[in-house]
C-alpha positions as CSV (number, residue, x, y, z in Angstrom):
1,M,25.1,-1.6,-27.4
2,G,25.7,-4.8,-29.3
3,R,22.9,-6.3,-31.4
4,T,23.0,-9.7,-29.7
5,T,24.2,-8.8,-26.2
6,P,21.9,-10.3,-23.4
7,T,22.5,-7.2,-21.2
8,R,19.5,-5.6,-19.7
9,I,19.7,-1.8,-19.5
10,M,18.0,0.2,-16.8
11,V,17.8,3.9,-17.2
12,P,16.7,5.6,-14.0
13,K,17.5,9.1,-15.4
14,N,17.1,10.6,-18.8
15,Y,14.7,7.8,-19.7
16,T,12.8,10.0,-22.2
17,Q,16.1,10.6,-24.1
18,F,16.8,6.9,-24.0
19,I,13.4,6.0,-25.4
20,S,13.9,8.5,-28.2
21,I,17.4,7.2,-29.1
22,L,16.4,3.6,-29.0
23,T,13.3,4.2,-31.1
24,G,15.5,5.9,-33.6
25,Y,17.9,2.9,-33.7
26,V,15.0,0.5,-34.2
27,N,13.4,2.6,-37.0
28,S,16.8,2.8,-38.7
29,G,17.6,-0.9,-38.4
30,V,20.6,-0.4,-36.1
31,V,18.7,-2.4,-33.4
32,P,16.6,-5.1,-35.0
33,M,13.0,-5.5,-33.8
34,S,13.8,-9.1,-33.0
35,R,16.2,-7.9,-30.3
36,I,13.4,-5.9,-28.7
37,D,11.1,-8.9,-28.9
38,D,13.7,-11.1,-27.3
39,A,14.1,-8.8,-24.4
40,V,10.4,-8.4,-23.8
41,T,9.9,-12.2,-24.1
42,R,12.4,-12.9,-21.4
43,I,10.6,-10.5,-19.0
44,L,7.1,-11.9,-19.9
45,R,8.4,-15.5,-19.4
46,V,9.3,-14.8,-15.8
47,K,6.0,-13.1,-15.2
48,F,4.0,-16.0,-16.6
49,A,6.1,-18.4,-14.5
50,M,5.2,-16.4,-11.4
51,G,1.5,-16.5,-12.2
52,L,1.3,-12.7,-12.4
53,F,-1.3,-12.7,-15.2
54,E,-3.5,-15.2,-13.4
55,N,-3.3,-13.2,-10.1
56,P,-2.0,-9.8,-11.2
57,Y,-2.6,-7.8,-8.0
58,A,-0.8,-7.8,-4.7
59,D,-3.9,-7.7,-2.5
60,P,-4.0,-5.6,0.6
61,V,-3.8,-7.8,3.7
62,L,-6.1,-7.2,6.7
63,L,-4.0,-7.6,9.8
64,K,-6.6,-6.4,12.4
65,N,-10.3,-5.8,12.3
66,G,-11.7,-4.3,15.4
67,K,-11.0,-4.7,19.1
68,T,-12.3,-7.9,20.6
69,S,-15.1,-6.3,22.7
70,D,-16.3,-4.0,19.9
71,G,-16.6,-6.4,17.0
72,P,-15.2,-5.9,13.5
73,M,-14.7,-2.3,12.2
74,L,-14.5,-3.1,8.5
75,P,-16.1,-2.6,6.1
76,L,-16.6,1.0,6.8
77,S,-19.9,2.8,6.4
78,K,-20.2,5.0,3.3
79,K,-23.1,6.9,4.8
80,A,-21.3,8.2,8.0
81,P,-22.1,11.9,8.6
82,K,-18.5,13.0,8.9
83,I,-15.2,11.2,8.6
84,L,-11.6,12.2,8.9
85,V,-8.8,11.2,6.5
86,A,-5.3,11.8,7.9
87,G,-1.7,10.8,7.5
88,S,1.3,11.6,5.3
89,H,0.4,8.9,2.8
90,A,-3.4,9.7,2.4
91,D,-3.0,12.3,-0.3
92,N,0.4,11.5,-1.8
93,L,0.5,9.7,-5.1
94,G,4.3,9.4,-5.1
95,Y,4.3,7.7,-1.7
96,Q,1.7,5.2,-2.9
97,C,3.8,4.3,-5.9
98,G,7.2,3.9,-4.2
99,G,10.5,3.7,-6.0
100,W,11.1,3.2,-9.7
101,T,8.2,5.5,-10.5
102,I,8.9,8.5,-12.8
103,E,12.3,8.9,-11.0
104,W,14.8,6.2,-9.9
105,Q,14.1,6.8,-6.2
106,G,10.4,7.8,-6.7
107,D,9.3,11.1,-5.3
108,S,6.6,12.8,-3.2
109,G,3.4,14.4,-4.4
110,R,1.3,14.1,-7.6
111,I,4.2,12.9,-9.7
112,T,1.9,11.2,-12.2
113,V,-1.7,10.8,-13.1
114,G,-3.7,8.8,-10.6
115,T,-6.0,8.6,-7.6
116,T,-4.8,9.1,-4.0
117,I,-6.4,7.3,-1.1
118,L,-8.1,10.6,-0.2
119,D,-9.4,11.0,-3.7
120,A,-10.8,7.5,-3.6
121,V,-12.5,8.0,-0.2
122,R,-14.2,11.1,-1.5
123,A,-15.4,9.2,-4.5
124,A,-16.6,6.2,-2.6
125,V,-18.7,7.8,0.2
126,D,-22.3,9.0,0.0
127,P,-22.7,12.6,-1.2
128,S,-24.1,13.5,2.2
129,T,-20.9,12.5,3.9
130,T,-18.5,15.2,4.9
131,V,-14.8,14.2,4.4
132,V,-12.2,16.2,6.3
133,F,-8.5,15.9,5.5
134,A,-5.8,16.8,8.0
135,E,-2.4,15.4,7.3
136,N,-1.1,15.5,10.9
137,P,-3.9,16.6,13.3
138,D,-3.5,16.7,17.0
139,A,-5.8,14.7,19.4
140,E,-7.7,17.8,20.4
141,F,-8.7,18.6,16.8
142,V,-9.9,15.0,16.4
143,K,-11.9,15.0,19.7
144,K,-13.7,18.2,18.8
145,G,-14.3,17.2,15.2
146,G,-17.4,15.1,15.6
147,F,-16.1,12.4,13.3
148,S,-17.8,9.0,13.0
149,Y,-14.4,7.3,12.3
150,A,-11.0,8.1,10.8
151,I,-8.8,6.6,8.0
152,V,-5.1,7.1,8.6
153,A,-2.6,6.3,5.9
154,V,1.1,6.3,6.9
155,G,4.2,4.3,5.8
156,E,7.6,4.4,4.2
157,H,9.0,7.0,1.9
158,P,9.9,5.9,-1.6
159,Y,13.2,4.2,-2.1
160,T,15.1,1.9,-4.5
161,E,18.0,-0.5,-3.9
162,T,20.5,0.4,-1.2
163,A,18.7,3.8,-0.5
164,G,16.1,1.7,1.2
165,D,18.5,0.0,3.6
166,N,17.1,0.5,7.1
167,L,18.4,-1.3,10.2
168,N,15.4,-0.3,12.3
169,L,12.6,-0.9,9.8
170,T,10.4,1.7,11.4
171,I,8.2,4.1,9.5
172,P,9.3,7.7,9.6
173,E,7.7,10.2,11.9
174,P,5.2,11.7,12.2
175,G,3.6,8.4,11.0
176,L,3.2,6.7,14.4
177,S,2.5,10.0,16.2
178,T,-0.4,10.7,13.8
179,V,-1.8,7.2,14.3
180,E,-1.6,7.5,18.1
181,A,-3.2,11.0,18.1
182,V,-6.0,10.1,15.8
183,C,-6.8,6.6,16.9
184,G,-6.6,7.7,20.6
185,A,-9.5,10.1,19.9
186,V,-11.8,8.3,17.5
187,Q,-12.3,4.8,16.0
188,C,-9.8,4.4,13.2
189,A,-8.5,2.2,10.4
190,T,-4.8,2.5,9.7
191,V,-3.6,1.9,6.2
192,L,0.1,1.0,6.1
193,I,1.9,1.8,2.9
194,S,5.2,-0.1,2.6
195,G,7.2,-2.3,0.2
196,R,8.0,-4.8,3.0
197,P,7.1,-5.7,6.6
198,V,8.0,-3.0,9.0
199,V,7.8,-2.7,12.8
200,A,4.0,-2.8,13.2
201,Q,3.3,-3.6,16.9
202,P,2.8,0.1,17.9
203,L,0.5,0.6,14.9
204,L,-1.4,-2.5,15.8
205,A,-1.9,-1.5,19.4
206,A,-3.1,2.0,18.5
207,S,-5.5,1.1,15.7
208,D,-8.9,-0.5,15.6
209,A,-8.2,-1.9,12.2
210,L,-4.8,-2.3,10.4
211,V,-4.4,-2.9,6.7
212,A,-1.0,-3.7,5.0
213,A,-1.7,-2.1,1.6
214,W,1.9,-2.5,0.3
215,L,2.6,-0.1,-2.5
216,P,-0.9,0.2,-4.2
217,G,0.4,2.3,-7.1
218,S,-1.4,5.1,-8.8
219,E,-5.0,4.0,-8.0
220,G,-6.0,4.5,-4.4
221,Q,-9.4,3.0,-5.2
222,G,-7.8,-0.5,-4.9
223,V,-7.5,0.3,-1.2
224,T,-10.9,1.9,-0.6
225,D,-12.7,-0.9,-2.5
226,A,-11.7,-3.2,0.4
227,L,-12.1,-0.6,3.2
228,F,-15.7,0.1,2.2
229,G,-16.6,-3.5,1.4
230,D,-17.1,-3.3,-2.4
231,Y,-14.7,-6.2,-2.4
232,G,-13.8,-8.4,0.5
233,F,-10.4,-8.7,2.0
234,T,-8.8,-11.9,0.8
235,G,-5.1,-11.1,0.8
236,R,-2.5,-13.3,2.5
237,L,1.0,-12.5,3.7
238,A,3.6,-13.6,1.1
239,R,6.2,-13.5,3.8
240,T,6.5,-13.7,7.6
241,W,5.9,-10.5,9.5
242,F,8.4,-10.1,12.3
243,K,7.9,-8.7,15.8
244,S,11.3,-7.0,16.0
245,V,14.3,-6.6,13.8
246,E,16.3,-8.6,16.3
247,Q,14.5,-11.7,15.0
248,L,15.7,-11.3,11.5
249,P,16.4,-13.3,9.4
250,M,13.4,-15.5,10.3
251,N,11.7,-18.1,8.1
252,V,9.1,-20.8,8.5
253,G,10.8,-23.8,10.1
254,D,13.4,-21.9,12.0
255,A,13.7,-22.9,15.7
256,H,13.1,-19.3,16.8
257,Y,10.1,-18.8,14.5
258,D,7.9,-16.5,16.6
259,P,6.4,-14.0,14.2
260,L,3.9,-11.2,14.8
261,F,2.0,-12.6,11.8
262,P,3.0,-16.0,10.2
263,L,3.4,-16.6,6.5
264,G,0.0,-16.8,4.9
265,F,-1.9,-14.8,7.5
266,G,-4.8,-12.6,6.5
267,L,-8.2,-11.8,7.9
268,T,-11.1,-11.8,5.5
269,T,-14.3,-9.9,5.1
270,E,-17.1,-11.4,3.1
271,G,-19.7,-9.8,0.8
272,A,-20.2,-6.4,-0.7
273,S,-21.4,-3.6,1.6
274,Q,-23.9,-2.4,-1.0
275,G,-23.3,1.1,0.3
276,D,-24.1,0.7,4.0
277,G,-20.8,-0.8,5.1
278,V,-22.2,-3.2,7.6
279,A,-19.5,-5.7,8.7
280,I,-20.5,-9.2,7.8
281,H,-17.7,-11.5,8.7
282,S,-14.1,-11.6,9.8
283,S,-11.8,-14.6,10.0
284,M,-8.4,-16.0,9.3
């Protein structure tokens, strides 16, 4: 590695060894600290230009909030007697984080320290509320459970670069099957974990509420804060959400622009729930 080379080095494997070696080179003067400062400055310059420090979080986007005749579902009540949390992504920290987390392609399970969506739900609700977790329950289980409502978290598996290439852009099973089984038996809010828009119409049709949570990272509370109304939904889509992959590529201004959700779409909820989760307002 030359002292003045502008090359950026990514180390998806053996990163702890790389850190140790580079630290040794810096301490011995082989790599000057000015070289490290230069590399960090280039990265920070781009982040400042993108406004990431003024608006550092990719907010979850509320795509649907209740069926027309029933009124809004969100925010959820923290004092419901019994609720169900389901789905492959509800208690999976690795799935929340996505690729480039601990491993190059990411991984499944508690790969790092953090809070899953299930953890965050349990922490958010009233002590009197019973929280039941079932990753992939059948409809009969849900019908007999006596649940006030359900939260179902599903989505993509972690990926990086070409490993994420997907001509269908559908979430893997049993994601949709879980949503249909649960939401067909009880009022439910679906949380979609993905690094990009995916085929969402089946999820939209089955769910009472649908949230695009993107990749929320290690802290599931960022999702539940909005679900339970501690903070209102304010997120807007940073890109167009297609109806089907046959429409792609599709951008604003195209003659065939007919999206499921247009660029900038996002429903909002106003006000903190103050613990009771009463829905106050929902709008575009």
